[in-house]
N, C-alpha and C positions, 0 to 999 in steps of 0.2 A: 440464466436458468438452463439454456440449452447446453451449457458447459457441464452442468451436473448430470443431465440426462445422458450425455455422451459418456461421461465418466462411469455411470452405472453399467452401460453397455460394455465398456471395456473391462470392467471388473468381472462380468459374467464370462468373458471370453479368455481371460488370462489364467494361467496355472497359478497355484498358491505361491510358489517361490517368486514369481515375477511381481507379485503384489508388494513384496517387501524390498525389492531391489530397484525397480524402474518406474513404478506407478506413482503419479503425483496428481492431486486433485485440481489444483488451482494455480494460476499465474498471479504473481504480485509484483508491482513495481516498488522497489525499495528506494526510499528517500531518507537515508539515515544520517543524522548529524553526529559529529564526533563527541558532542556533549548533549545530554537530554535537557539540561538547563544550565544557566550561567550564574555563578555566584562569586566568581573571582575574575579579575581583569585578565589574568594570564590565560584564561580559557575563552577569551572574547572572540577569537577567530575560529569560526566553525568550518570544518571540512565535511563535505557531504559525499557519501558513497551512494551512487545512483546506478541501480542495476535491475534487470527484469529476470525474475527467477522464481523458484519455489522455496520460500524462506525456511520452512521447517527442515527440509533436506539440504538446502544450500546448493541445489543443482536440479536440473541443468541451468546454465546461463543462456538467456536468449539474446540474440544479436539486436542491439538497439540502433535505430536511426536517430539523428539529431532531434532532441525535443523541440516542440513548437514554441514552448514558453516555460521559463523558470522565473519565479518572482517571489516577493515577500510582501505581506500586508502588515502594516504597523499602525495601530490606532485607526483602522478603517481606510488607510491610504495605501495603495498598491505601488510597488516599485519594481521595475523590470530588471531582472538579474541574468537574463539569457546570455549576455556577453561573458558571464563568469563561468559558464559551462566549459569543461575541458574533456575531450574524448580520451578514453583510455582503453587498452586491450587487456582482457582478462582470460585466463584459462582455468577452468575448474573441473570438478568431478563430472563425468559424463560428457565433457566437451572435447571433441577431437581436435579443435583448433581454437585459437584466441577469438573472442567475440568482442564486439564493441559495447562498452558501457561508458559511464560518464562520472566525473567528479566536479566539485565546485567548492570555492571558498568564499566566505563572507564574514566581514568583521562587524561585530555588534558594537554600536557606538553609544547607546543609551539604554536605560532600563525600560522594560515593557514586554509585551507579548509579541512574538515574531511568528507569523503564520507563513511558512514557506510552502509554495505550491508549484506543481510541475504538470504541464500538459505534454504527454509524449506524442511522438509521431505514431500513427496507427500501426499496429503490429499484425502481420499476417500469420495466423495459426492454421497451417495447411491441414493438420489432422482434424481440426474442428470446422474447417471451411468458414472461418470467421475472422473479421478484423477486430482487434482488441484495443480499446482506448480507456485507460484507467487514469482519471484525474486525481493526483496524489497530493496529500498535505502532511505536514508535521509542524507542530507548534512548540516553539522553544521559548521559555520564559527567561528574562534577564533581570537579575538583581531584585526579584520579588515583586515588581510592580505588575499588577494584573489589570490590563487595559484593552482586552479584545479577543481573548481566547474563544469566546462564544459567538463571535461575529463571522458569518459566512463570507467566503471570498467571492461567491457568485459564479462558481464553476458549473458547467452543465449538469453534472451529477456530483453530489457532495455530501459528506457526513458532517453535520453540525453537532459539536460536542454539547451534551447536556450535563455531563460531569466535567470538572476541570481536567484537562488532558495532560497534566503534569503534576509532580509531587504525589504520585500514587504509590501506595504500598502494595506489595504482592497480596493477591486475593481481594483487592478493592473491586467493587462493582462499577463497571464503566457503562454509561448510558449515552446514546447518541440518537440523532434523528436524520433519516435519509431524506435529502432534498433532490428533487428532479426538476430542473429548470426553475428552482426557487420555491417549489411547492412540495409539501410532504408527500412521500411516495408510499402509499398503503401497501402492506404485505411484501415489502422489498426483501429479497434474499440477501443476507449478509454472511460472507465467508470470512473466517478468522484464522490466522496462522501466527504461530510463535516463530520468531527468527532464530531457529535452532541451529541452522547452518550445518546440519548433519550430526550434531553432537547429542541429540536426544534419541534414546532407544525407543523406537516406534513399535508397539506390540501388534498393530493391525492398521490397515489402510485408513479406516474412518478417523483414527487419531491424528492424522496429518492435518486435515482441515476441519475446523469446527464450523457448524452452520446453524444460524438462527434466523428466524423470520420476524421482521418488524411488524408492529401492530398496524391498525388502520390509520394511525397518525404518523407512520414511518418511524416510530420509536422502538429501539431495541436495547437490551441489557446483556452484559457478559462479565463474569468475574474471572480475572486473569490469574491462574494458579502458579505462575513461575515468574521470577524476576527477569527482566530484559525487555526487548522490543516486541510489540504485538501489532499486527496489521489487520485492520478492519476494512473489508472491501464490499461495498454495497453495489449489487449488480442489477441493472435495469435493461429492459428491451423496449426501445422507443421506435422500433420498426425501421431504423435507418439502415442504409446499405452504402457500401463503397466499392469501387472497382478493385478487385483483387489482382495480384501479379499475373494471374492467368487470363485476365480480361473479363472474368465473370463478375456479376453482382454478388457481393458477399454481405451477409448479415453483420452488423456492428454490435459488439458487446461493449456497452458503456458501463464504467464503474467509477464510484467515488471512493477513494482509498484514504484512510487516516492511520498514521502510525502513532502509537502510544507506548510510553515507557513506564515500567514498574521497577521497584527495588525492594529488597527485603528489609524489614524493620530490624534494627540492631537489637541484639539480646541485652 
């Protein structure tokens, strides 16, 4: 929540032109598979694009340290895939030099729901004087067998889907529940961004990041108006601190992030 307050302060201090060129509301950790679902064996090897950025604008890219964990949950059983992570250097808009991001590959061997999850190393955001940790998930279905998409992984902060998070048409209503240490988080703030990668004309700053508030049971809803990947980031403040690079105690922004894909219905 402190991220939003800081953003409002910045909005008041920036000239109008700056709002359309350099301002961004939220950081999102992208965990994007090469296929949103698997229906053919030739697509059974998934490649993951893992980067820390502002998805709507596609920039800037933030320098990532090696994630603490990468894994997949299948029918309630977790498998460690951290060894499959591969560091890569990327250079994008607003980036003066290459920054560290990651890739991974994983072969799907049988039908079912595959919940991929990643715990990043804490990211120091100097402008906000905060350490950011966004526990991120994406759920890929293989060959139509539904056997676990609604099962939490057990991350410290997590969005549990209440709507099936795949096979979604554009404009479908997505519902989720924010869990904080396994318990519903009342009134959680949920930031939502489309992975536009700078290809969507943005009329004004508030259109970059959508914001909804969960109810007393941690439940929220959102209808996705465009085909593609949508990131849902539930932010909580558990009062945690970590030592920042400058040696001071920094507030920790914990987030549970879920990526959901939609596609247009054929005419």
